[in-house]
C-alpha positions, -999 to +999 in steps of 0.1 A: -042+037-376-048+008-399-086+007-400-088-025-421-065-044-397-086-032-367-119-043-383-104-077-392-091-081-357-124-076-340-142-096-366-120-126-362-112-122-325-141-103-309-126-110-275-101-081-282-129-056-282-129-055-243-091-052-243-093-023-268-118-005-246-095-009-216-067+005-236-089+035-246-098+041-209-061+042-200-054+064-230-080+089-220-067+092-184-030+093-192-009+106-221+013+075-217+010+044-196+030+013-188+022-019-206+020-033-171-013-015-164-028-030-195-015-065-185-030-060-150-065-054-166-060-084-189-052-107-159-080-092-137-107-095-164-094-125-183-087-106-215-062-113-243-025-106-235-011-102-271-006-064-273+014-067-305-018-071-324-030-037-310+003-022-320+001-036-356-034-021-360-023+013-348-044+013-316-013+013-293+017+034-301+050+024-284+066+055-268+103+047-275+114+078-256+101+065-223+104+027-230+133+005-221+142-032-223+124-037-189+093-016-194+073-005-224+051+026-225+022+031-248-002+059-258-035+057-277-032+084-304-063+078-324-090+075-297-119+090-316-113+068-347-110+037-326-142+045-307-161+048-340-152+012-348-154-006-314-180+017-298-182+031-263-180+009-233-214-007-228-234+000-197-234-033-179-267-044-163-262-049-126-284-066-101-304-043-080-289-040-046-306-031-014-300+005-005-275+008+024-282+034+050-268+019+082-231+024+091-231-012+103-243-025+069-216-005+052-190-020+075-202-055+068-205-050+031-171-033+028-150-057+050-122-072+029-128-049+000-112-017-014-137+010-022-129+032-051-138+066-037-125+095-016-114+081+017-129+108+039-163+104+023-161+067+026-150+066+062-179+088+072-202+059+063-185+035+087-194+032+125-172+048+151-150+026+173-149-002+148-113-003+136-084-019+155-054-006+135-048+019+107-016+015+085-011+037+055+013+060+035-004+091+022+007+107-011+026+134+007+041+166-008+035+156-045+068+137-045+052+110-068+027+113-096-007+100-082-028+108-113-037+143-100-058+133-071-058+155-040-063+147-003-066+164+031-046+149+059-064+168+087-099+156+076-084+121+071-070+121+106-104+132+121-122+102+105-094+078+115-097+089+151-135+085+150-132+050+136-105+036+159-115+017+190-103+029+224-066+018+225-065+017+187-033+025+168-028+046+136+005+043+117+016+066+089+046+063+067+057+097+056+086+120+045+092+156+036+100+171+003+130+193+000+123+227-016+151+253-021+173+234+003+147+233+030+123+206+042+086+212+040+081+198+075+048+181+064+055+151+087+061+172+118+032+195+111+009+165+107+021+149+139+014+181+158-020+186+142-032+151+148-021+153+185-030+189+193-062+193+173-076+158+167-070+140+200-043+115+192-013+108+215+021+100+199+029+065+211+063+066+193+079+079+162+098+051+144+123+054+116+120+033+085+155+027+073+157+017+037+182-008+025+183-006-013+206+004-042+227+035-038+201+055-057+207+092-064+234+113-047+233+151-046+263+174-046+248+197-020+227+175+002+225+141+018+209+109+003+176+103+020+175+067+031+147+069+057+111+078+063+092+086+094+066+062+109+047+081+136+026+057+157-005+074+170-026+062+200-062+068+207-068+065+244-046+058+274-028+026+262-028+002+233-057-023+234-033-049+220+005-050+221+027-080+212+063-073+204+074-109+204+071-113+166+093-082+162+123-093+182+156-094+163+187-116+168+213-104+194+248-101+180+262-117+211+233-140+219+242-169+243+274-152+256+279-137+290+283-100+298+306-097+328+304-067+350+269-057+339+256-029+361+223-011+359+218+025+369+184+033+384+164+065+378+173+078+412+210+077+403+220+047+423+238+019+405+231-018+412+261-039+420+277-054+388+268-090+381+272-115+351+243-113+326+236-139+300+227-123+267+194-135+252+194-149+216+167-124+207+163-088+218+136-061+216+135-041+184+144-005+188+130+026+171+149+022+138+132-005+117+153-017+087+138-031+055+152-042+022+134-024-006+153-035-037+135-065-052+108-065-026+074-078-036+059-088-069+061-071-102+024-063-100+030-044-068+055-021-085+030-008-110+023+017-082+049+046-081+055+045-043+053+013-023+065+002+011+079-033+019+056-062+023+069-069+058+063-033+071+025-035+076+029-071+086+051-061+116+026-035+128-004-059+123+013-086+144+022-060+171-010-039+174-039-059+159-055-089+177-064-120+158-096-115+137-091-078+141-097-053+113-072-030+097-079+002+078-059+017+049-074+049+036-047+052+008-046+016-003-024+021-033-008-012-044-027-032-018+003-042+005-017-036+037-046-058+024-022-085+014-005-086+048-039-085+066-052-115+048-020-135+052-021-129+089-057-139+094-070-104+099-097-084+080-093-051+062-112-022+047-094+000+021-101+031+001-084+045-030-097+072-053-079+057-083-098+029-102-065+014-114-051+011-078-083-005-066-080-030-095-044-036-087-052-045-051-080-069-062-056-086-086-028-089-061-052-105-036-062-131-062-027-138-074-007-135-041-031-147-014-060-168-028-038-189-052-011-194-026-035-203+002-051-231-020-018-250-020+001-236+011-017-237+045-011-203+060-007-217+096+023-238+085+043-208+070+061-179+085+050-147+068+085-140+055+086-175+038+052-169+023+062-135+009+094-151-005+075-177-024+056-153-045 
């Protein structure tokens, strides 16, 4: 580290002190980190964006082994020396807030926010029967690096069930890891546990089919191009169900099917008659999404994301207007983005500070700025997403 360069930098440009402290925080948490995370903090907190000055002074070390032309990785090798010069992060004085004890007050205060805390502990503070829809993807089976955080799907399910209104829906995007040529069966075990032990009913189990690049192929197994989306129901029937936005084009729409006969459940067959094929048809249980190139660059700072349209489809189908959506594993904030664009509210949780900051920044960049110039009611969601 070049001590003189660092001292001159913070003397001439003191605004870099806050950026250096953010780099130190990332360096303490991770051995190496993407430059995108530092850029995210720069954008969120309005800090300088010239990281070359931090490289030149020796604060940031470029990790060539992990970097590429598309993504740069850094480490902070001299943390103790840097701290001696810039000091520790100051303790910011905050306004005294009224102590919250009522679950209704927590609900009101946390609406349209992502709380940085363990989701089970957070959900315990919210009132029962207050959520219309839950959409999430838990960090299952350790397939991705989630900064070492742990979770408990059974306890999570108990709280989700408590919070959902009668007729509320919970959707989970999940897959199973392969170990020694065998699947862990985490998805199936979770479905059975939530239904047998918590009280949910399985409304449907959908398949999320991924359309992306060829990805990895294995010599002794198949390429996994799908995930499961179990749809859990609390109560006898969904409180809200509108599949009209989910309809897809019929291949032979507008043409006539000659000789169309219908077989009844009692085995009898209705006499064949001509049937005109509708231009749109009801979506089935396999939902197809393009994943390659989906969403903003900010979104993909997170190691595992789902398509922007995925939560939007569930929200339009199962959540009434002005309803509220819960995501206990908010991650990159995709559920929050879709909720706001569709005129709903949300409450999110994530135990990672960086992921909470990522969601906050995405809301500012991808919702607030867009809505200032593009009235939401005049845009289809797919067009809005494509404009980002």
